[in-house]
C-alpha positions as a Python dict, from the first residue, in 0.01 Angstrom:
ca = {
    (1, 'X'): (0, 0, 0),
    (2, 'X'): (243, -232, -189),
    (3, 'X'): (50, -342, -498),
    (4, 'X'): (-111, -101, -733),
    (5, 'X'): (-419, -282, -739),
    (6, 'X'): (-678, -383, -414),
    (7, 'X'): (-896, -627, -514),
    (8, 'X'): (-1225, -725, -263),
    (9, 'X'): (-1232, -1016, -65),
    (10, 'X'): (-1375, -1232, -380),
    (11, 'X'): (-1152, -1092, -640),
    (12, 'X'): (-1423, -958, -827),
    (13, 'X'): (-1353, -609, -772),
    (14, 'X'): (-1028, -437, -880),
    (15, 'X'): (-942, -94, -796),
    (16, 'X'): (-614, 20, -995),
    (17, 'X'): (-367, 289, -842),
    (18, 'X'): (-226, 444, -1145),
    (19, 'X'): (-14, 708, -879),
    (20, 'X'): (53, 653, -584),
    (21, 'X'): (72, 1031, -485),
    (22, 'X'): (-313, 1133, -532),
    (23, 'X'): (-306, 1160, -160),
    (24, 'X'): (-505, 823, -68),
    (25, 'X'): (-571, 777, 300),
    (26, 'X'): (-664, 436, 314),
    (27, 'X'): (-883, 196, 181),
    (28, 'X'): (-1144, -116, 305),
    (29, 'X'): (-1269, -404, 94),
    (30, 'X'): (-1547, -657, 163),
    (31, 'X'): (-1730, -877, -74),
    (32, 'X'): (-1799, -711, -377),
    (33, 'X'): (-1630, -373, -324),
    (34, 'X'): (-1355, -178, -299),
    (35, 'X'): (-1319, 168, -90),
    (36, 'X'): (-1078, 416, -154),
    (37, 'X'): (-1089, 694, 110),
    (38, 'X'): (-952, 1044, 77),
    (39, 'X'): (-965, 1312, 348),
    (40, 'X'): (-1308, 1437, 249),
    (41, 'X'): (-1485, 1171, -6),
    (42, 'X'): (-1415, 835, -109),
    (43, 'X'): (-1478, 566, -421),
    (44, 'X'): (-1675, 265, -395),
    (45, 'X'): (-1619, 12, -656),
    (46, 'X'): (-1909, -264, -665),
    (47, 'X'): (-2020, -597, -839),
    (48, 'X'): (-2284, -801, -721),
    (49, 'X'): (-2368, -1122, -939),
    (50, 'X'): (-2673, -1167, -1095),
    (51, 'X'): (-2691, -1509, -984),
    (52, 'X'): (-2748, -1413, -611),
    (53, 'X'): (-3107, -1424, -528),
    (54, 'X'): (-3289, -1120, -385),
    (55, 'X'): (-3206, -1147, -11),
    (56, 'X'): (-2801, -1232, -58),
    (57, 'X'): (-2842, -885, -314),
    (58, 'X'): (-3003, -728, 7),
    (59, 'X'): (-2708, -846, 233),
    (60, 'X'): (-2491, -712, 15),
    (61, 'X'): (-2655, -345, -38),
    (62, 'X'): (-2622, -367, 334),
    (63, 'X'): (-2238, -422, 381),
    (64, 'X'): (-2226, -124, 141),
    (65, 'X'): (-2434, 92, 338),
    (66, 'X'): (-2207, 21, 643),
    (67, 'X'): (-1946, 85, 483),
    (68, 'X'): (-2067, 474, 394),
    (69, 'X'): (-2200, 532, 752),
    (70, 'X'): (-1873, 411, 865),
    (71, 'X'): (-1627, 614, 692),
    (72, 'X'): (-1883, 928, 747),
    (73, 'X'): (-1740, 1067, 409),
    (74, 'X'): (-1884, 1214, 50),
    (75, 'X'): (-1891, 907, -182),
    (76, 'X'): (-1910, 807, -506),
    (77, 'X'): (-2044, 454, -577),
    (78, 'X'): (-1934, 318, -943),
    (79, 'X'): (-2015, -48, -1040),
    (80, 'X'): (-2232, -339, -1163),
    (81, 'X'): (-2582, -387, -929),
    (82, 'X'): (-2659, -621, -1216),
    (83, 'X'): (-3003, -466, -1162),
    (84, 'X'): (-3274, -242, -1389),
    (85, 'X'): (-3457, 14, -1358),
    (86, 'X'): (-3614, 333, -1529),
    (87, 'X'): (-3398, 588, -1301),
    (88, 'X'): (-3074, 463, -1482),
    (89, 'X'): (-3258, 433, -1830),
    (90, 'X'): (-3366, 74, -1878),
    (91, 'X'): (-3663, -11, -2011),
    (92, 'X'): (-3798, -216, -1740),
    (93, 'X'): (-3730, -223, -1385),
    (94, 'X'): (-3679, -535, -1195),
    (95, 'X'): (-3675, -616, -846),
    (96, 'X'): (-3341, -547, -788),
    (97, 'X'): (-3398, -207, -961),
    (98, 'X'): (-3662, -125, -717),
    (99, 'X'): (-3435, -222, -422),
    (100, 'X'): (-3164, -21, -545),
    (101, 'X'): (-3382, 337, -623),
    (102, 'X'): (-3559, 278, -252),
    (103, 'X'): (-3211, 254, -127),
    (104, 'X'): (-3079, 565, -310),
    (105, 'X'): (-3398, 748, -218),
    (106, 'X'): (-3315, 644, 160),
    (107, 'X'): (-2927, 755, 168),
    (108, 'X'): (-3012, 1071, -81),
    (109, 'X'): (-2850, 917, -339),
    (110, 'X'): (-2844, 1029, -748),
    (111, 'X'): (-2790, 791, -1027),
    (112, 'X'): (-2598, 870, -1321),
    (113, 'X'): (-2554, 684, -1597),
    (114, 'X'): (-2245, 780, -1820),
    (115, 'X'): (-2325, 554, -2105),
    (116, 'X'): (-2629, 769, -2193),
    (117, 'X'): (-2478, 1094, -2119),
    (118, 'X'): (-2169, 1005, -2346),
    (119, 'X'): (-2460, 902, -2591),
    (120, 'X'): (-2655, 1264, -2531),
    (121, 'X'): (-2329, 1430, -2559),
    (122, 'X'): (-2355, 1588, -2225),
}
C-alpha cells in the first residue's frame, strides 16, 4: 500500500489509512466499494448514486455480496446506498430500501443508524 488512500474503481469511495501499522492484510475494490481486510474481519465502504436504476442497484449489491462471500470474513459494511427504509429510521420505504432489507435478511446482517443512536445518546 504505497498511499494512505484507497479509492474504488469509480473514485466515489475513499478509505484513508491513518496508521499503516493497524494490521491490514490486504484490500480489494470494485465499482462503488473498497474492502479493507484484517485476519478475521473486513470493512467495506460503499456508495451507490441515487441516479442508477433498480436493476443497476441490484448489480451493485450483488457485487458486494460476491465480495463478502469471497472473503469469508466477518464484515462491517458502511456506506451510502441512497435507500430509504423503516429498518434504519426512514419514515418511508422505497424500492431500494425493500431490496436492501431483503438482502440484509438473507445475509443475516443488522442495520445500525449511528445518527439515530447519537441523537438518543446510546
